Structure formats: structure tokens, C-alpha cells
N, C-alpha and C positions, 0 to 999 in steps of 0.2 A: 638912710632914708626911712620913711615910715610907710608901710603898706596897709591900706584899709580895704577890707573885703566885706561885702554886704551879701547876706544870704537870706532869702525870704521863703516861707512855706505857708500855704493856705490853711485856714482853719478846717477841722474835720469833725464829724459827729460820731460819738461813741454810742454803742448799744448798751442797754441795761443800766447798771449803776452809775455810769460815768458822766452822763449828760453830754458835755461837749469837750473836745480836746482843746488844750490850750493853743492859742494863736502863737506860733513860734517865730521869733525874729532874731536873726543872728547878726550882730554888728560887732566885728572883732577888730580891736585896735591893737596892733602888734608893736611892741616897744623895741624888740631886737631888730638889728639891721639884717635885711635880706631874708626874713622869715616868710615862707609861703604858708598860708593857712589852708588846711584841707577843706574843700567845698562839699556841698551836698550832692551825692550821686545816687541815682536810682529813684524811680517814681514810687509814690506811696501805693500800697495794694488797693484793690477795688474796695475792700471792706477793711475796717480798722482792727482786724484780728488775723491770726494765722489761718490760712485757708484750710477748711475741713477739720479744725481742731476745737474740741470742747474740753474744759477742765471740770472735773467732778470730784466732790468730796462726799463719801457716804457718812451717815450718822454712825456713831460708835455702836457696836453690837451687830452690825450688818455683816453677814458672812460673805466670804469671797465668792462662793458659788452663787449666792443670791444677787450680789452686785453684778456679776458677769451676765446673769440672766436679764437683769434690768437694762444693762447696756446693749446686749444683743437684741432685745425687743425693740430698741430704737434704731437698729441697723448700724450700731457702733462697734468699734473694735479697739480694745485697749492697746496702746502703742508705747506707753511710758508711764512713769509714776514719780511723784516727789514723796519719798518715803517718810521724811520727817514730819510732814503734815497730812499724810494719807490722801494725797490728791492724785487722781488718775488722769492721764492724757488720753483722750478718746478721739479716734479718727472717724469722721462721718463724711458723707457727701458734702462738698463745699457749699452747695446751695441750701443744705439742711441745717447749717450750724445754729441759726437762731431758733428754728423750730425744735431741734433736739435739746438745746439748752433749756428752752422753756418747758418742754415736756418732762425732762429729768428733774428740773427744779420743783415740779409739782408732785413728784413721787415722795411718799412719806418716808422712804428709806434714805433719801438723799438730803444732805445738809445744804449743798448749793451746787449749781451747775452754771457755767458761764463760758463764753468764748475766750480763747487765749488772746487777750487784747494786745494790740501794738500801741505803745505809749511813747510819745516823742519827748525830747529834751525840753526842760523848763528853763530856757536861757534867753536873756536879752542883753545885748552889749552895745552901749552908746559909742559913738565915734569921736568923742571929745578926747584928744590926746593929752589934755592937761590934768586929767584925774589920775595922777601917777603917785599919789601918796596914800598911805594906809589910814585914812581918816576913821575907818570903822573900829580900829583897835582902841583908841582912847574913848570913842563914843560909847562903847559897851563896857568901859572900865576894865579892859583886859590887863593893863599893868597892875591894877589893884589885885585882881585875881591871882596874878603870877606870884605875888608875894607869899601866897599860901599854897597854891597848887599850880604845877606846870604840866599836869597830865601824865606824870610818870606811871608806867605800868599799864596804861590804858591803850587798847587797840581799837582804832576806828576803821570800820569797813566802809570803803567808798564804792558803791555800786554804780558803775558808770561805763564809759566807753574804753576803759583801760587807763594806762598811765605811761608816761615816758620815764621809765625807771632810771635811765642814764642822766636825767636832769641833775645838775650839781646841787640843787636845793633839796633833793631827796636822798642825798648820800647818808646812809645809816638810818634812814627814817622808814624803811619799808619792811614789812614781814611778808611771808609767803602768801601770794594771792592765787586767784583761780579764774579761769574763763568758764562761766556758767553755761555758755552757749555750746562751745566745742567740748566742754568738760575736760579741759587740759590746762596747762600752765601758761598759755599764751595771753599775757596781760598787756601787750603793746597797745598803745592808744590808736584806735582805728579812726578817730574823729578829731580829737584834741580837747573835747569837753572834759573828759575825765581828769586830764592833767591839770586843768585850771581849777576844777572842784577840789582835787586832792591838795593843791597848794594852799587853799584857804584853811584847810584843816590842819595839815601837818608838815608844811615846808620847814626845812631846818631853820631854827631861830637862834639868834645870837651867834651866827657863824660868819659875820662880816661880809656876806654876799646876799644878793637877791632880796627876798621879802621875808617878813616875819609872819608866822601863822598863829592863830588863836590857840591851837592845841599845844604849842611849844614842844614839849618832849613826848607828846602822844605819838604812837606809831600808826602808820597807815597800812591797811590791808586792801590792796586793789582787787576788786571783783569786777571783771568785765562781763557785762550783761547784754552787750550788743556786738554783732559782727557786721552791722550795716554801716556804710559810710555816712549815712545821715544821722547815726547815733540812736535811732529809735530802737526800743527793746520790747520784747514780748513779756507778758506778766508771768508766764511759766519760768522764763529764764531769771526774772527778778526774784521769784520765789525760791528757785534753786540757789541763787546767790545768797539770799538772806539765810537760808537754812545751813548752807555750807559755812558761811561766816560764823554763825552762832556755834556750830559744831567744831569749829577750828580756832576758837579763842577770841573772837571779836566781842568787845563790850558795848560798842556803839556802832550803829549803822546809819548811813546816809544814802537816800535815794533822791537825786535831783530830777525826779520825774513825778508825774501825777499818778503813778501806778498804785498808790496807797488806797485808791477808791475801789479796787477790785478785790473780791472775796478771797481769791487764791493768795494774793500778796498780803492781805490782812492776816490770813492764817499763818503765813510765814513770819510776819512781824510778831505775832503772838508767840511763835516758836522762839524767836529771839528773846522776848520778854521772859519766857519760861526758863531761859538760861541766864536771867539776870541782866539782860541788855535792854537798851532803849533805841528806838528807830525814829528817824527824822525824815520828812519828805517836803518837797517844794509845793507851794500852793498853785503855781502856774502863772503865766504872764499874759493872759488874755485881757486883763483889765476889766474882768466881769465876774459875776457869780456863776461858777461852773455848775451849780445845782447839785453838787455831791453831798452825801450825808457825812456827818462827823464820824471819825473812827477812834476808838479808845486805844488803839495799838500803835499809832504813829503820831508823832508831834508834827503837825502841818504848819509850815512857816511862810508868812507873807513878807514882802520887801518894803524897807523904808529907805529914805534918802538921808543925806548928811544933816538936814534940818529936822529930822524925825517925822517928816510927813510921809504919808503913803505914796509910793511911786504910782504914776498913772497907769502903768501896765500890770501892776500886781493884782492878782485875783483876790476876791473877797467872798465871804459867805460863812455859813454855820460851821463849816469844817476847819476854819482857821483857828489855830491854838495860840499862836503868838507871832511876833514880827522880829525882823533883824535887818541890819544893813544889807542892801542888795544892789546899790547903785555905785558904779565906778569903783569896784573892788580890785586892787592890784594883787595879782597872783602869778603863779608859774604858768608857762605855756610851752607847747612842743617846740623843738628846736633849741632847747636850753635857754629859752627866752622868758619874757614876762609880758603880761597883758593887763589892761584895765578892762574889767568885765562887769556886766550887770545882769541881774535876773534873780528870781527866787531860787534858781539853781545854786546861788552863792549865799543867799540868806539861810537856806537850810543847812549847809555844812558849817557855817559860822556858828549856828545854834548847836549843832551836833558837837562841835569842838568845845563849846561851853559846857555841854553835858559831860564831856570827858573830864574837864577840869573839876566839875562837881563830884563826879564819881571818884576821882583820885583824892579829893579832899576828904571823903568819907566813904570807905569801901563797905560800910554796913548798910548803906541805903538800898532800898528796893527800887525797881524801875519806876513804880508809881510815885514814890517819894521824890526821886530825882526830877520827874516831870513836874510835880507839885512845887518843888523849890524853884524851878525855872519860871513857873507861872506866878508864884507869890512874890518873887524878887524882881519881876519885870517892871520896867518903867511904864506906868499906865498912860496910854495915849488915846486920843479920841474920847468917846463916851466913857464915863466912869465904869470901872469893872470890865467885864468881857464885852467886846463888840466885834462885828464881822470883818472889820478892816484890820485891826491890830491884834485880835484875840485878847489875851490877857495883858498884852503890852509888848514893848520892845525889850529884847533880851538884855540883861545886865549881868555880865560875867562876875564883876566884883561883888555885887550883892548876893548873887547866887552861891558863889564859893564860900563867902563868909557865913551864909545861912547853913550851908551843908556842913561846914567845919564844926559848928556847934549843935548839929542835929542829934536826935535821939534814935535809938534802935527800935524797929518795929517788933513788938512782942504780943500784938493782939491778933488772935486767930480769926479767920473769916467766919461769918455766920452762914450756916447752910441748912436747908430744909428740903426734903423730898416733897414736892408740891403735888405730884400725881404719880401713881395712884395713892389713895388714902390708906392710912394705917388700918390693917384688918380687912382690906378689900379682897374680894374674890376676883381673880384675873384668869384670862384664857387667851389663847392665840397670840397675836402680836400686841405687845403693850408698849406704849410710848411713855417712858419714865421721864418726868420733868423735874429738874432740880433748880432751886433758887439759891444763889450764893452772892453774898456781898462782903466787902472788906473795907476797913478804914483807909487802906492804901491801894489794894487791888488784888483781885483773885487771879492766880496764875493758872490753876488747873483744877478741874473737878473729876474725881474718879468714882465710878459706880461699881460696887461689888454685889454679886448675886450669889447668895449662899456661900460667901467666902471666896468666890471666884471673880476676878476682875473682868467685868463685861466690856468696859471701854473707858477712855479718858476724853474729856472735852475741854478745850482751851478757850473757846469762844462762846460767849453767851448768844442765844439761849442755850443752856446746858440740857440737851435732850439726848436720850438713848433709846434705841429700839431693842426690846427684849422679846425674843421668840420663846414663849413659855412651853411650846410643844417639845422643846429639848429638856424640860425639867420634869421630874416625877411629880405626881399630884401630892399636895400637902402644903405645909407651911414653909415659906421661904423668906429669909431675911434679906432686905435690901439695905445697903450701907453706902451713903454718899460721903465722900471726903473732899473738902475744899481746901486748897493750899494757896498761900501767898508766896511772894518771892523771898521772904525772909525765912521760909520753912515752917511757919505756923500752920496748924491743921485744925479745921473745924469738922465735926462729924455729926451725922444724923442717921438714925436707923429706924426702919419700920418693918413689920411683918405682914406679908400678904399670903393668901391661900391660892395655890395654883389648882385649877380645876379644868380638866380637859373636857371639851364638849362631848356630851354623850353620843356615842355612835348609834345612829338609827339602825335598827335591825333591817336586814334586807327584806324587801316586800315578799309576802308569801304568794307563791305561784300555785294557784289551785285551778287553773284553767287548762283543760286538756287540749292537745292538738286536734285540728280538724283534718281528717284523712279523706282523700278522694281517690277512687279507682278510676283511672282515665281510660283504661283498656283492659278487657273488652267491655261492651255495654251490657247493662243489666237486662236479663231476659232474652238474650240472643243465643243463637245456635253457634257452636264452635266446632272446629274439626282440625285435624292435622296439627301443625305447630302453631300455637296461639300466643300472641304477644301479650304478656301481662305487664301493666305499668300502674304506678300509683304515686301520689305526692301528698304533702301535708303542710299545713301552716300552723304557727303557734305565736302567742303573744310575746314569748321570750325567745324560743328557738327549738327546733326539732333536733333531737339527738339520735333517733333511730326510727326506721320504718321497715316493716315486714309485709310480705305478701304470702298468703297461704291458700291452699285449695283443700277444702274439707278437713281443715285443721292441720294439714301438713305444710310446713314452711317451704316455699319454693325459692324465695330469694329475700335478701335483707340488705340494708345500707345504713351507714352512720351519717346520713345526711337527710335532706327533706324530700327525697324522691328515690324511687327504685323501679327497676324494670328487668324482666327476664322472659325466656321462652318456656311454654308449657306444652309438652308433647302429649297429645290426646289420642294418638293412633291406637294404642293398645288398651285404652280404657273402655269399659262398657258404656252403653248408652245410658242416659239418665240425666238427672239434675245435679249440678255441682255448685257448691258455695265457695266463692272467692272472697276472702276477707283481707283488709288492710288494717294494720295496727301501727299507730305512730306514738312515740314516747318523747317527752321532754326531760330536761335535767332534773326537774322536781319529781319525776316518776309518774306524772300524769300520763294516762294512755287514752288516746282517742281511736275509735274503731269504726269501720264501715264495711258493709258486705253487699255482694250482688249474687244473683243466681244465673248460671248459664247452663246450656243443655248440649250434651253430646247426642246426636241422633235427632229424630223428629221432635218438634216442639209439642208440648201437650196441648189438647184442645180445651175449649172453654168449659165443657161439662165434666171434664176429668176422666172420661172413659177412653180417651185416646183414639176415637174413631173419626175425629175431625168434623163431625156433623153437628155438634152442639146439642144432640138429642140424647137425653138420658133415659128414654123409655125402654131401652134394651134392644136386643137384636141377636141374630145368630152369628156364629163365627165364620160363616161362609163369606167369601168376598174379602176377607182380611180387614173388615171395618174396624174391629176393636183391638186386634192383636198387634204385636210388634212386627216389624218387617221380617220376611222370611229369614230364618237362620239367626235372628237377633232378638233380644228381649229387653225390657225396661230395667233399668237399675233403680229399684225403689229404695 
């Protein structure tokens, strides 16, 4: 019997670069008897990204300490990193993902910041059971290509939902794979999509069973990027998968997702290119222009039907590079079966497999040259030249392999120039160094050296570096920019600049003395017994010491702005006493104040001490002018 299962998912909207997610429709026609197709389980999250997760890439030259300060200032915490592309996974409050990503992206030290997007499969499968032949192979002239190249020695990484490794049509066709989500070797197919995609690339061919694949002898590296039963994947896992594939021997990588539109994945794709590889991605199946921007690091593939017309469900737009058969493609399926499938999910791996044939035909080609051969050899459909529906045309394996076979080696170095700062400029503080680099094939990497020391490397234009000149001694420093292409050619540009640290302003001169105030006793009053002395002071900078003295003898002192103590007057003679307060600040300025108090009777207004205010004189009788009996004035 034949079992037909239909699965539908609604369209969703992505934040930032993505525009809209592809409308995903699954129509699986199973050709093997009794095969159950896994359905979609689990609802989509509220937002199309991992809850509370932001991906951040700093500009080259930004120190780890400064990056952590920037992250902490946004309330974030680093919880992981993708070392190969220097991307950090930041955990923030779930409701703050958009705000934090936006704020970080505006920081001059940050290359990009974006949510960890969830991207769904780009797959459409018609239910017509009669599309059971491999019409796409002769359509793209695969038999012609196979006379020259069968993909020997080329490894194609399939970043998808895993693979049914036990399928008979994968016998002897797999190399070691990886689960980028769990970061282990579990590559079993959690959904079924990955097994179908892998079959179009590298099912065993000429083995008298099953189906033939475009890649013939090319090997498949299964990279599982989803642990979800609906097959959707986060961009961080896609990036991990790409970098792992490049670091472990993959020459070509295929992503049957629209993840190529996100900065983190583009950085990972550039990492693949830096290793001499080429990356392919699906245009999506919404039948619309998704509004994404073109990317120079991924070949984005739309879908065509058997008559070379664009399928109604294939996306289109400025981001489409080329087209390939994507309707009713017979391939492997889980349960050791086969299925007729449709979608840009299969146009992309078909083109990736042609890339593998091209690479095997001429192992001297750089990634950009391989891509250009695919574009130049494509069958031009639609409007002449490039157009948003077919890109540069429908892939032609035969023409591409023949063109590669007779190709030339790239020996032209990139052109590079330090655009800012200017040669001879005087620089200080943080300096944004901008480098312009172009190449006839493609720039793989730009390195910036400061005084012979590597400041950083940039693989994605614009090539910008943040240089903290505070770490350099003053004087002339040479900046050297090196631009490399995939063939190893190097272009160099050097300039000299002068580092000048901002003059440190001298600290302000403090010539203002503190203001001292005696708060007890009161000026001109009579004191006796134990008298409380207290004083305080204020200063424009700060009081460092204050003293209280009586007739020049220090009674108490404090290294603060106030002081107090007791003064015993019982054994002191009557008379006037001067109480002084002296306050000092850090600059040595001294402010003083004083008062006069009296032990014994207060003096009269005429100064003769008789209390009558009359200075005409008088006798000593009656005690009018003298001290009290037995006591005298202390003059």
C-alpha cells in the first residue's frame, strides 16, 4: 500500500534580517510498503528565537574584559561561545531579547548582535505518486558531468535533522558526523527530512538498488542541527555545525533552511569558505519575496519544475543566486525506503552536489571560482542574465564540470588599502581602523597588524577593527593590512600613524582655605567649671584636620571636619581667654577663627571693672573697681 501523510504549519514572522519565515508545507509520498512518516510534534515557541538568547560577535581587537563589561551593562551573561567565529551566546531576560540585541548592535565595539533565531525546514512534497523517476539527473546533464567527475575525494556536509545511517543506499557513503545540538555523535534522523536531503547528494550510485545521486562518489557528512521533532533548528546550532564540518574535512556544506539570512550563520559560512569550502542554502517555499538581503557567503537556490519553469511555491528575490530542480525528486527516506519529494530543500543539495563534482574536477579552484563557474555555466532562464526568480539560471552539471576541468589557477592577489585612519594621522583613544579589500575571485580574510602584532582578523566585510591606542606608547606605529584569497594570494598595505595620548589636565589648584566655626562656647560669655569646647569646619574639597586651642595651647584635635572636648577651668585664674579653631585641608590651606571668653566676672563697658560704666574715677571702698575678695584679674 501507499501511505500519504500531510503536515501543515502556519507562516511566522522573523525579527531583524529575516523578514518572514517560509510557509512550510509537508506532503510526503512514501513509496515503501508500510512506512510510517514521523509527524510534527510540539508547538512553535511564542517568538521565533531561543528564549532569552542573544548571539554577539565583537569587532576584532576588542578585549575580553571590555566585551564582558559591555554584556554586563545590558544585564546579560555569557553562557556559551562558538570559538571558530568568535560568537558569544548571551543569556538575558526573555522579554528583553529584542531590546538587548538592538542596544548591543549599536555599540561601536560590536560587529553584530541578533536573537538566536529558530529556522524551519524549507520543504514541500507533492502527493502525486507517479513522480517516481529521477528526471532531474538528465535535466541538469549529470551523465555528461560523470564522464569527467564523480565527486571522488569530496565530502559534502548535510546540515539537517540527521540521517538513517542504516539505509542500504548509504552503505559505504558516510563519514563521521556530529550532533551540533547535543554536541555528541547522535546523528539519527529525528524527523526524516535529513535522510531525504542526503539521498539527493550522495546515495550510493551504480549499486543496482534504490536511487542515483548527483554526487555519485562524493561522501556525506551528516550534521544534525535539530533535536526537535518538527525539524526546526536554531541559528547557533547551524553555525556550530558549519564550523565543525569545516574543521573536520568537509569541502561542501548544504543547509536546506533559510538560516543563511542571519549574521551568525553567515559568519560560520565564511569560516567554511576560509577553509576552501562552499556553502549552499534553500531559498524557501513561501512563493514570495522573503525580503532578505543577498549574502556573498552562501549560494541560495530556488526551485524549478521538469519543464524548467519556476515552481509556484519557490521563493524569489534579490537573494536568489541560481535555481535547480526541486519538484518530485526521488530520493531516500527513513525506513530503508524511497520517496518523491519537492521543495527548495532538494534544489539546494542538488546544486551542492554539482559543486562537489566541480571541485573534484579541478582541486585548484577557490570557493569564489567554483561559485562563478556554477553561475556562468547555468542555463539562463527568465529575463536575460540574473533575475530574482532563477538567479543566474538553472544549474547545469555537465557544463559546469567541463568549465572547471579546463579552468585556470588563481594567481592574482587581492587589492587592499587602509581607508582610515589616513597615513601620517595623529591618533588617540579608541581608533576604528577601516580596511577596503577586493579580489578578482574573492577575499577570504583580512588581518591587521599593529607594530608587528596581530590585532585581529576579519572574514566578513566591512573589514573594521577597534584599536585601543591607550595600550601603545606614544610615537610612530606602523599599521599593516594583509588581504588573502582562498588560493593563498596575499595583498598588503601599510601606513604609519602617530599615537598621542591626550594630555592629562593638571589637578585644579586648591587655594581656598577651610571655614572654621566654634560652636561652643559662645563668644564673650562667662565660663566656669568644666566647659564643653566644640568646633567644625567646611571646605571646597575636604577638611583633613581641625584643632581647638586655648591661649595657644591645643586642647583637642581631629582628622575630620569636627572636634570636641572638655576644658577644665576650675584651677585657672580669672580673666579673658582666647579659644581658637584651626582647620586644614589636603592642600595645606588653613582657616582659623577665635573667640574670647571669661573666667570670673565679665568686664564692664568702661574698662575699669566697676560695672557702672563711669570712667571718672572713684575710691577703692565698696569694692567698685577691684576684683572680688581674694581674687584678681588675669590681665
